[in-house]
VOKEPA-726310 format. One record per residue (C-alpha): residue in one letter; x, y, z. Coordinates in steps of 0.1 Angstrom, whole numbers, padded with zeros to 4 digits, always signed. Each point is the difference from the previous one (the first is absolute). Example, Ala and Ser with C-alpha at 12.3 -4.5 7.8 and 13.67 -1.06 7.14 Angstrom:
VOKEPA-726310
A+0123-0045+0078 S+0014+0034-0007 
end
This chain:
VOKEPA-726310
X+0000+0000+0000 X+0013+0035-0008 X+0009+0020+0031 X-0025+0027+0010 X+0013+0035-0001 X-0003+0018+0033 X-0029+0024+0002 X+0008+0036+0011 X-0029+0013+0021 X+0008+0036+0005 X+0021+0015-0028 X+0037+0006-0002 X+0001+0017+0033 X-0007-0032+0019 X+0027-0025-0008 X+0006-0028+0024 X+0036-0004+0011 X+0015-0035-0004 X-0006-0020+0032 X+0029-0017+0018 X+0000-0020+0031 X+0037+0005+0007 X+0015+0031+0017 X+0031-0003-0021 X-0018+0010-0032 X-0015+0032+0016 X+0026+0022-0018 X-0010-0014-0033 X-0037+0007+0008 X+0008+0036+0011 X+0020+0005-0032 X-0030-0013-0020 X-0021+0026+0018 X+0024+0028-0009 X+0000-0009-0037 X-0036-0010-0006 X-0020+0023+0023 X+0015+0034-0009 X+0011+0004+0036 X+0034+0014-0009 X-0015+0029-0019 X-0026+0008+0027 X+0026-0002+0027 X+0025+0023-0017 X-0026+0026-0009 X-0015+0000+0035 X+0035+0000+0015 X+0011+0031-0020 X-0032+0018+0010 X+0005-0010+0037 X+0036+0013-0001 X-0012+0033-0015 X-0026+0003+0029 X+0027-0007+0025 X+0023+0025-0015 X-0027+0027+0001 X-0008-0007+0037 X+0038+0002+0007 X+0000+0037-0010 X-0022+0009+0030 X+0013+0004+0036 X+0010-0028+0023 X-0003-0008+0037 X+0017+0027+0021 X+0011+0022-0030 X+0017+0031+0014 X-0011-0006+0036 X+0030-0003+0023 X+0012-0013+0024 X-0009-0036-0008 X-0018+0006-0033 X-0018-0033-0009 X+0001-0034-0016 X+0020+0013-0030 X+0028+0011+0024 X-0003-0033+0019 X+0007-0020-0032 X+0029+0024-0010 X+0015-0002+0035 X+0000-0038-0002 X+0020+0002-0032 X+0024+0024+0018 X+0004-0024+0029 X+0004-0032-0021 X+0025+0014-0024 X+0023+0016+0027 X-0001-0024+0029 X+0008-0037+0004 X-0030-0024-0003 X+0002-0009+0037 X-0005+0037+0010 X-0031+0006-0022 X-0024-0007+0029 X+0023+0010+0029 X-0003+0034+0017 X+0032+0020-0001 X+0017+0033-0008 X-0005-0004-0038 X-0033-0017+0003 X-0025+0017+0022 X-0030-0024+0001 X-0023+0027+0012 X+0005+0017-0034 X-0017-0025-0024 X+0019-0031+0012 X-0005-0031-0021 X-0031-0018+0011 X-0005-0025-0028 X+0016-0034-0005 X+0034-0005-0016 X-0012-0003-0036 X-0013+0036+0002 X+0035+0010+0012 X+0016-0018-0030 X-0024+0017-0024 X+0009+0034+0016 X+0037-0009-0005 X-0005-0007-0037 X-0020+0032-0006 X+0025+0019+0022 X+0029-0011-0022 X-0019+0014-0030 X-0004+0033+0017 X+0036+0000+0012 X+0012-0003-0036 X-0022+0028-0015 X-0006+0023+0030 X+0024-0009+0029 X-0010+0029+0022 X-0036-0014+0002 X+0013-0030+0021 X+0030+0016+0017 X+0002-0012+0036 X-0016+0025+0024 X+0003+0030-0022 X-0028-0012-0024 X-0028+0001+0025 X-0030+0017-0016 X+0016+0000-0034 X-0025+0011-0026 X+0019+0010-0031 X-0017-0004-0034 X+0023-0027-0011 X-0002-0018+0033 X-0038+0000-0002 X+0000-0011-0036 X+0023-0030+0007 X-0021-0010+0030 X-0031+0001-0021 X+0017-0021-0027 X+0010-0027+0025 X-0037-0006+0008 X-0010+0002-0036 X+0026-0026-0011 X-0009-0022+0030 X-0036-0001-0012 X+0009-0006-0037 X+0027-0027+0007 X-0016-0017+0030 X-0037+0006+0004 X-0010+0000-0036 X+0015-0035-0009 X-0016-0014+0032 X-0034+0013-0011 X+0004-0016-0035 X+0010-0033+0016 X-0031+0000+0022 X-0024+0010-0028 X+0014-0027-0023 X-0003-0027+0027 X-0034+0011+0012 X-0016+0002-0034 X+0016-0032-0012 X-0019-0018+0028 X-0033+0016-0010 X-0021-0020-0024 X-0006+0030-0023 X+0016+0034+0001 X-0004+0025-0027 X+0027+0024-0011 X-0020+0029+0014 X-0003-0017+0034 X+0038-0006+0001 X+0008+0036-0010 X-0025+0014+0025 X+0015-0021+0028 X+0035+0012-0009 X-0013+0035+0001 X-0016-0005+0035 X+0034-0012+0014 X+0024+0025-0017 X-0023+0030+0004 X-0006-0006+0037 X-0006+0036+0011 X+0008-0007+0037 X+0034-0014-0009 X+0008+0027-0025 X-0009+0028+0024 X+0020-0015+0029 X+0031-0011-0019 X+0003+0028-0026 X-0017+0028+0019 X+0005-0005+0038 X+0032-0019-0008 X+0007-0036+0010 X+0011-0033-0015 X-0031-0022+0007 X+0002-0012-0036 X+0030-0023+0009 X-0016-0019+0029 X-0033-0001-0019 X+0018-0014-0030 X+0016-0028+0020 X-0034-0008+0015 X-0016+0001-0034 X+0027-0024-0013 X-0007-0023+0029 X-0037+0000-0007 X+0006-0008-0036 X+0023-0029+0011 X-0028-0014+0021 X-0023+0000-0030 X+0028-0017-0020 X+0004-0027+0027 X+0036+0010+0007 X-0001-0001+0038 X+0037+0003+0007 X+0002+0031-0022 X-0030+0014+0018 X+0016-0001+0034 X+0033+0013-0014 X-0017+0030-0015 X-0023+0007+0029 X+0030-0003+0024 X+0017+0027-0020 X-0032+0021+0002 X+0001-0003+0038 X+0037+0009+0000 X-0008+0032-0019 X-0030+0012+0019 X-0015-0015+0032 X-0034+0011-0012 X+0001-0029-0024 X-0009-0021+0031 X-0036+0012-0008 X-0001-0028-0026 X+0018-0027+0022 X-0032-0017+0013 X-0013-0006-0035 X+0033-0014-0013 X+0004-0022+0031 X-0035-0014+0001 X-0002-0006-0037 X+0033-0019-0003 X-0006-0018+0032 X-0034-0012-0013 X+0017-0013-0032 X+0029-0016+0019 X-0024-0019+0023 X-0015-0017-0032 X+0034-0013-0011 X+0011-0036+0004 X+0028+0012+0023 X-0012+0033+0016 X+0029+0003+0024 X+0025-0001-0028 X-0019+0026-0020 X-0001+0024+0031 X+0037-0006+0006 X+0009+0008-0036 X-0019+0033+0002 X+0016+0007+0034 X+0035-0004-0015 X-0008+0025-0028 X-0012+0025+0026 X+0031-0004+0023 X+0024+0000-0029 X-0014+0033-0014 X+0000+0017+0034 X+0035-0011+0008 X+0013+0014-0033 X-0017+0034+0005 X+0007+0003+0037 X+0035-0015+0000 X+0019+0032+0011 X-0021+0001+0032 X+0000-0037+0009 X+0036-0001+0013 X-0012+0015+0033 X-0032-0004+0019 X+0002+0037+0011 X+0003+0012-0036 X-0030-0022-0010 X-0021+0013+0029 X+0011+0036-0008 X-0014-0003-0035 X-0032-0016+0012 X-0006+0027+0026 X+0001+0026-0028 X-0027-0019-0019 X-0026+0002+0027 X-0003+0036+0014 X-0025-0009+0027 X+0009+0032+0019 X-0020+0020-0025 X-0032-0014+0013 X-0028-0020-0016 X-0008+0028-0024 X+0014+0034-0010 X-0020+0018-0027 X-0036-0003-0009 X-0001-0034-0017 X-0032-0017-0010 X+0006-0031+0021 X-0018-0013+0031 X+0024+0014+0027 X+0000+0036-0013 X-0037+0001-0008 X-0012-0014+0033 X+0025+0022+0019 X-0026+0028-0003 X-0020-0019+0026 X+0025-0023+0016 X+0033+0016+0010 X+0022-0031-0006 X+0033+0017+0008 X-0013+0011+0034 X-0018-0032+0010 X+0028-0024-0009 X+0038-0002+0000 X+0019-0004-0032 X+0008-0036+0009 X-0037-0008+0005 X-0010+0017-0033 X+0026-0021-0018 X-0017-0031+0012 X-0035+0012-0006 X+0008+0012-0036 X+0018-0033-0007 X-0030-0020+0012 X-0025+0021-0020 X+0021-0003-0031 X+0003-0038+0003 X-0038-0003+0007 X-0008+0021-0031 X+0023-0020-0022 X-0010-0034+0014 X-0032-0007-0021 X+0019+0006-0032 X+0029-0022+0012 X-0022-0029+0011 X-0018+0000-0034 X+0033-0003-0019 X+0013-0027+0023 X-0032-0020-0005 X-0005+0007-0037 X+0030+0016-0017 X-0006+0014-0034 X+0016+0027-0022 X-0031+0023+0001 X-0004-0006+0038 X+0037+0009+0004 X-0005+0034-0018 X-0030+0007+0023 X+0021-0011+0030 X+0027+0026-0010 X-0027+0027+0000 X-0016-0011+0033 X+0033-0004+0019 X+0014+0033-0012 X-0033+0018+0009 X+0000-0017+0034 X+0036+0014+0006 X-0010+0034-0012 X-0030+0002+0023 X+0014-0016+0032 X+0038-0001+0001 X+0023+0022+0020 X+0014+0033-0015 X-0018+0001-0034 X+0006+0029-0023 X-0023+0015-0027 X+0023-0014-0026 X-0006-0036+0012 X-0032+0000-0020 X+0022-0009-0029 X+0002-0036+0012 X-0037-0009-0001 X-0005+0022-0030 X+0026-0019-0020 X-0018-0033+0009 X-0033+0015-0011 X+0016+0011-0033 X+0009-0036-0007 X-0036-0010+0005 X-0014+0030-0020 X-0018-0023-0025 X-0016-0018+0029 X-0012+0030+0019 X-0018+0022-0026 X-0025+0013+0026 X+0026+0011+0026 X+0034+0006-0015 X-0007+0035-0013 X-0015+0009+0034 X+0030-0014+0019 X+0023+0021-0023 X-0019+0031+0008 X+0001-0005+0038 X+0036-0012+0000 X+0009+0033-0018 X-0023+0020+0023 X+0016-0015+0031 X+0033+0015-0011 X-0015+0034-0010 X+0013+0020+0030 X+0035-0014-0004 X+0000+0008-0037 X-0013+0035+0006 X+0028+0006+0025 X+0024-0010-0028 X-0017+0024-0024 X-0011-0028-0023 X-0036+0010-0004 X+0002+0004-0038 X+0016-0035-0005 X-0026-0014+0024 X-0029+0014-0019 X+0014-0008-0034 X+0009-0036+0008 X-0033-0006+0016 X-0018+0012-0031 X+0023-0018-0024 X-0002-0033+0019 X-0038+0002+0000 X-0002+0005-0037 X+0023-0029-0007 X-0019-0022+0024 X-0032+0007-0019 X+0016-0004-0034 X-0021-0018-0026 X+0022-0031+0000 X-0007-0007+0037 X-0027-0026+0002 X-0005-0011+0037 X+0001-0038+0005 X-0033-0018+0003 X-0007-0010+0036 X+0006-0036+0009 X-0016-0019+0029 X+0032+0010+0019 X-0007+0037-0004 X-0038+0002-0002 X-0001+0020+0033 X+0001+0037-0004 X-0008+0029+0024 X-0021+0014-0028 X-0026-0026+0009 X-0005+0016+0034 X-0027+0027+0003 X+0015+0034+0004 X+0035-0009-0010 X+0000+0021-0032 X-0014+0029+0020 X+0027-0004+0027 X+0027-0001-0026 X-0013+0031-0017 X-0003+0018+0033 X+0036-0010+0008 X+0011+0014-0033 X-0019+0032+0004 X+0015+0005+0035 X+0035-0006-0014 X-0005+0027-0026 X-0011+0024+0027 X+0031-0009+0021 X+0022+0006-0030 X-0014+0035-0005 X+0000+0009+0037 X+0036-0012+0005 X+0012+0022-0028 X-0021+0031+0008 X-0005+0004+0038 X+0021+0001+0031 X-0011-0025+0027 X-0010+0013+0035 X+0031+0008+0022 X-0014-0024+0026 X-0001-0028-0025 X+0029+0006-0025 X-0002-0035-0015 X-0038-0003-0002 X+0000-0004-0038 X+0028-0026+0001 X-0020-0019+0026 X-0032+0001-0022 X+0019-0012-0030 X+0015-0028+0020 X-0034-0012+0014 X-0016+0001-0035 X+0029-0021-0016 X+0002-0024+0029 X-0038-0008-0002 X+0004-0009-0037 X+0032-0021+0006 X-0018-0020+0027 X-0030-0006-0023 X+0024-0010-0028 X+0018-0024+0023 X-0032-0018+0010 X-0009-0004-0037 X+0034-0014-0011 X+0002-0024+0030 X-0034-0013-0008 X+0008-0004-0037 X+0032-0019+0008 X-0020-0025+0021 X-0026-0005-0027 X+0028-0011-0023 X+0003-0033+0021 X-0037-0008-0006 X+0003+0009-0037 X+0031-0023-0005 X-0017-0028+0019 X-0032+0002-0020 X+0021+0002-0032 X+0018-0032+0010 X-0033-0018+0007 X-0014+0010-0034 X+0031-0013-0017 X-0002-0033+0019 X-0037-0003-0009 X+0008+0005-0037 
end
C-alpha cells in the first residue's frame, strides 16, 4: 500500500517538530525549530528592537544620580568594580582602610564579585579614573556612565537573550502545536519585560545575569538535563541570593522525579554532587578558612536592616500599618516567623510537584514559590517582584486573563521607586508599549483545558472589583504626581499603592496555586482516558 501523506491541519504556521524520546537528540530538534519555524528571524528582529528600547531607557537618569554622599545603586555597582580591581580577592568582603563596608560594601555572592571584576577591568582600560581606589567615589563622568551602561547592555545581549531563546525553543518544542506568531509573541514578552528593563537599564542593576542563569536552568529542566539544571541554578544562587526564591520549585520538582527512578538515592546523590562541585568552584577563595566563609555569608544576610525598609507590596510591610511588627517582636523572632510563613506559603506548590511532577506544574511552581518569597520572606525590596514576574512571563500563554494585570501591578508596585529615579517617562512609555504588544493581532490566548477551567471571572463582582482596582490605581498615579501628602503622613500615597498592589498579588497567588493543583487532576484524567482507549 502506498504511504499516506501527513495531513497538515493548520497551515504553514503549525508545523509539528520531529518527536524524539532521547535527550541526546534535543540539539537536533532545536536546530530543526530554528530552520523550519522562522524562529531565528523573529528572535533577531525582536532582539534588535529590545536593545533599542534598552538603549533609549539608558539615556535617562539612574539611581542616586548626583545625590551625594552615597548616591545609589549605580554608585554601588561602580564601587564594587573599584574594590575588585584594586584589592586581593580575599579582601573584597572584609572591612578595612581601603574597603569601608559601610560605603556600599559587597553584599552579594562571589559570582557577582567576579562579574564586577570583569566589568571593572573594562572600565580600567578605557577610563581608569572611574575605578581608581578611594578617589573614584561618586565618579559620574560622561565616559564612565557610558561604559557602565554598556556593561549592562552587553550582559543582556550576550547572556540573557540567548537564555530566552533557549527557553522558548525548548518550551514550544514540547507543545503539540505552536504557530510562528505564538513563538514570536512569547519571545517579545520575555525580551521586552518592562520591569527588568526599567530596573537594569534605568535604575541600574545586573539582574539579567542571575535571571539568565535561572532561565537556562528552567530550560534544562524542560530538556530533561537535571545535572545541567542544578549546575546553572547553583550559579544563579552564587550570583544573587534572591535566586533562592525559585529554590522550592527546583527542589520539589526534581525530588519528585528522582523518587520515581529505579534508584532514587543514586539520582539524588548525582544532583548533590553537581551542586557541591559548582559551589566549591565559585566559592573556592573563601573556603580555605571558616572565618572567611562566614564573613561572606554574613554579608549576604543583612538582618540588622529589619524585616522591611521601604514601602514594598508584601505581607509584612502592608500589615505593619495595623501591626507594628518591629516593636512587637525581636529581629530573631521575626526571622523565624517570616521563614515559617514563607515555607507554609510555598508548601502547597512543593507538595504538588513531589506527588505529581510535570513540566507545566514546574513552571507554576516557580511562579508560586517566588511569589511566596516576595510576599512573606525577610527584607524584600521593590525590585524583588522581578522574580515572580519572570516566572509569569514564561507562562504568559497559559495566563491570558491575568498576565497583563500582573504586569500592570508589578510595574505600579515600583512606581514610587522609579519616580525617585526620575524614570517617569520610560515607565509610562514602556507600560503603553508592552500593552500594545500584548494585545497584538498575532496573540491568540490558549483554549482553557480542564486544568485551567477555573477563573476568577466566574465569580460575581470580580470584573467590577478589577475595574475598581484599576480606577483607584489611575487616581493614585495622578495624586502621586500632582499633590503633596499631609505632613503628618508623608508616605500616605506609597502606603495606598502598596495596599492596592498587595491585594492583587494575593489574589493572583491563590489563583496560580489552585491552577497548579488542578494540573494533577487533569493529568490523572488524561491518563485514565488513554488507558481506556
